[in-house]
C-alpha positions in Angstrom: 60.8 12.1 4.7 59.2 13.1 1.3 58.8 16.8 0.6 56.2 16.3 -2.3 53.0 18.2 -1.3 49.6 16.4 -1.4 48.1 19.3 -3.2 47.8 19.5 -7.0 49.3 23.0 -7.8 52.4 23.1 -5.5 53.1 19.5 -6.3 53.2 20.9 -10.1 55.6 23.6 -8.8 57.9 21.3 -7.3 57.9 19.1 -10.3 58.9 21.7 -12.6 61.5 23.2 -10.3 62.9 19.8 -9.9 63.2 19.1 -13.8 65.0 22.3 -14.3 67.1 21.8 -11.0 70.0 24.0 -10.9 68.4 26.5 -13.2 66.5 29.7 -12.5 62.7 29.1 -13.6 61.0 32.4 -14.4 58.0 33.4 -12.4 56.0 33.6 -15.8 56.7 30.1 -16.6 55.8 28.8 -13.3 52.5 31.1 -13.6 51.8 29.5 -17.1 52.2 25.8 -15.8 49.9 26.5 -12.7 47.2 28.6 -14.4 47.8 28.7 -18.3 46.3 31.5 -19.7 43.6 32.0 -16.9 46.3 33.6 -14.7 44.3 35.3 -11.5 44.8 38.8 -10.1 46.2 37.0 -7.0 48.8 35.0 -8.8 51.8 36.7 -7.3 50.6 36.1 -3.5 49.4 32.5 -4.7 52.7 31.7 -5.9 54.3 33.1 -3.1 52.5 30.9 -0.8 53.2 27.8 -2.6 56.7 28.7 -2.4 56.4 29.1 1.2 54.9 25.8 1.5 57.6 24.0 -0.4 60.1 25.7 1.9 58.4 24.6 5.1 58.5 21.0 3.5 62.1 21.1 2.8 62.9 22.6 6.1 61.3 19.5 7.8 63.3 17.4 5.6 66.6 18.5 6.1 68.7 16.9 8.9 68.8 18.6 12.2 71.7 21.2 12.4 72.1 21.5 8.7 74.0 24.5 7.7 71.7 25.2 4.9 68.3 26.2 5.4 65.1 25.9 3.2 66.0 29.2 1.4 69.2 27.5 0.2 67.5 24.8 -1.3 65.0 26.6 -3.0 66.2 29.9 -3.9 64.6 33.3 -4.9 66.2 35.0 -7.7 65.0 38.3 -9.5 61.5 37.3 -11.2 62.3 33.5 -10.8 63.0 30.5 -8.3 65.8 27.6 -8.3 66.1 24.3 -6.8 69.3 23.7 -5.9 69.9 20.0 -5.2 73.3 17.7 -5.2 73.2 15.7 -8.8 72.9 12.6 -7.2 69.4 13.4 -5.8 68.0 13.8 -9.3 67.0 10.8 -11.4 66.9 13.0 -14.6 70.5 13.5 -14.1 71.2 10.0 -13.5 69.3 9.0 -16.7 71.0 11.5 -18.7 74.6 10.8 -17.4 74.1 7.1 -17.9 72.8 8.0 -21.4 75.7 10.3 -22.2 78.2 7.1 -21.1 76.2 4.7 -23.3 76.1 6.9 -26.4 80.0 7.8 -26.0 80.6 3.8 -25.7 78.5 3.1 -28.6 80.3 5.4 -30.7 83.6 4.3 -29.9 82.7 0.6 -30.7 82.4 -0.6 -27.2 78.9 -2.4 -27.7 79.1 -4.4 -24.6 79.7 -1.0 -22.3 77.3 0.6 -24.3 74.4 -1.8 -23.6 75.5 -2.1 -19.9 75.0 2.0 -19.6 71.8 2.4 -21.6 70.3 -0.6 -19.8 71.3 1.0 -16.4 69.5 4.4 -17.6 66.5 2.5 -18.6 66.3 1.2 -15.2 65.7 4.8 -13.8 62.4 4.6 -15.2 59.7 3.5 -13.0 57.0 4.5 -15.1 55.5 7.2 -17.4 57.3 10.5 -16.8 55.1 12.7 -14.2 52.3 10.1 -14.1 51.3 11.2 -10.4 51.6 15.0 -11.0 48.8 17.1 -12.7 50.6 18.5 -15.7 49.8 21.9 -17.0 51.1 23.3 -20.5 54.9 23.5 -19.6 55.1 20.1 -17.7 53.2 18.4 -20.5 55.9 19.6 -23.2 58.4 18.5 -20.8 56.8 15.0 -20.3 56.9 14.6 -24.1 60.5 15.4 -24.3 61.3 12.8 -21.5 59.3 9.9 -23.4 61.3 10.9 -26.5 64.2 10.9 -25.0 63.6 7.5 -23.3 62.6 6.0 -26.4 65.6 7.2 -28.2 67.8 5.6 -25.4 66.0 2.0 -25.4 66.5 2.2 -29.3 70.4 2.8 -28.5 70.6 0.0 -26.3 68.8 -2.1 -28.7 71.5 -1.0 -31.5 74.3 -1.9 -28.8 72.7 -5.5 -28.5 72.4 -6.1 -32.3 76.1 -5.2 -32.6 76.7 -7.8 -30.1 74.8 -10.4 -31.9 71.9 -10.8 -29.8 69.3 -10.5 -32.8 67.2 -13.5 -32.0 66.6 -12.4 -28.1 65.7 -8.7 -29.5 62.8 -10.0 -31.6 60.2 -10.0 -28.6 61.0 -6.3 -27.5 61.0 -5.3 -31.3 57.7 -6.7 -31.9 56.0 -4.9 -28.9 57.7 -1.6 -29.8 56.6 -2.0 -33.4 53.0 -2.8 -32.5 53.1 0.3 -30.3 54.6 2.5 -33.3 53.3 1.0 -36.3 54.5 3.6 -38.4 57.8 4.2 -37.1 60.4 3.1 -39.7 63.5 3.0 -37.3 61.8 0.4 -35.2 60.6 -1.7 -38.1 64.1 -1.3 -39.9 65.7 -2.8 -36.8 63.1 -5.5 -36.5 63.7 -6.2 -40.2 67.3 -6.8 -39.5 66.7 -8.7 -36.5 64.4 -11.1 -38.0 66.7 -11.4 -41.1 69.9 -12.0 -39.0 68.0 -14.7 -37.3 67.3 -16.7 -40.2 63.6 -15.6 -40.8 63.5 -13.3 -44.0 60.0 -14.2 -44.8 59.0 -12.6 -41.5 61.3 -9.6 -42.3 59.2 -9.3 -45.4 56.1 -9.3 -43.9 57.2 -6.5 -41.2 57.6 -4.5 -44.6 54.5 -5.2 -46.0 52.6 -4.3 -43.1 54.5 -1.0 -42.6 53.4 -0.4 -46.4 50.1 -0.9 -46.0 49.8 1.1 -42.7 51.4 4.0 -44.2 49.4 3.8 -47.4 46.2 3.4 -45.5 46.8 6.2 -42.9 49.0 8.7 -44.8 48.7 7.9 -48.5 52.6 7.4 -48.9 55.0 4.6 -49.3 57.9 3.6 -47.0 61.2 5.6 -47.4 63.7 5.0 -49.9 65.9 3.7 -47.1 63.6 1.3 -46.2 62.7 0.1 -49.8 66.7 -0.3 -49.9 66.6 -2.5 -47.0 63.4 -4.3 -48.3 65.4 -5.1 -51.4 68.6 -6.2 -49.5 66.3 -8.8 -47.7 64.9 -10.1 -51.2 68.5 -10.6 -52.4 69.3 -12.3 -49.1 72.1 -9.9 -48.4 74.1 -11.6 -45.4 74.8 -8.5 -43.4 72.1 -5.8 -43.5 73.0 -2.3 -42.3 71.2 0.4 -40.4 73.2 3.2 -41.8 71.0 6.1 -42.4 68.0 5.2 -40.0 69.3 7.7 -37.4 69.6 5.0 -34.4 73.6 5.2 -34.1 
């Protein structure tokens, strides 16, 4: 049985408590998320009503005869509330657990294990973060952080696959990512290396030219020195290009 409420504000409340599962969320933070700067005089009473609604849903979802009641799952603290769940019940924790294992494997030089763990972490995602939750100020910042984390893990997984020599098969994915993020030098560098390593240095040079034009048009700046060094390496037909310094390892 789902404990997700249908009403918007209780759903916001549950989402924020779930994202910070195992930590006390202050009442002030919960109110900021639900009402922003327009906190009503009845906010304390209304918030307590939302908490009671969530506890009722939790109680209905608990197994019969469960020794832990709803108050043990959604715990009241001094000036705050905490959602207490088993770690396996949270997709966020599973994503972070697999991401850490992938990062450690990549740092130790085990690219195959890194690719496996990081790919499994990405499969936990089933769409944009909090897509079905009306987001206030706090949840909006949380969702930005999760999207950034997902992108970092995707880049790490691509790097692991590059270390395995799978440059050619990565080109379509990198093409899409660069199209979505045309000024991201890390992604452009990875695409340049993948194209050059796949025997298409002229296409790698075009990626650099496109980035240079975009940066000049949008920001009035040149690509960074590290990317220009990578460009010179392609021009010199250097056999093995390095991504060192691009912050993807």
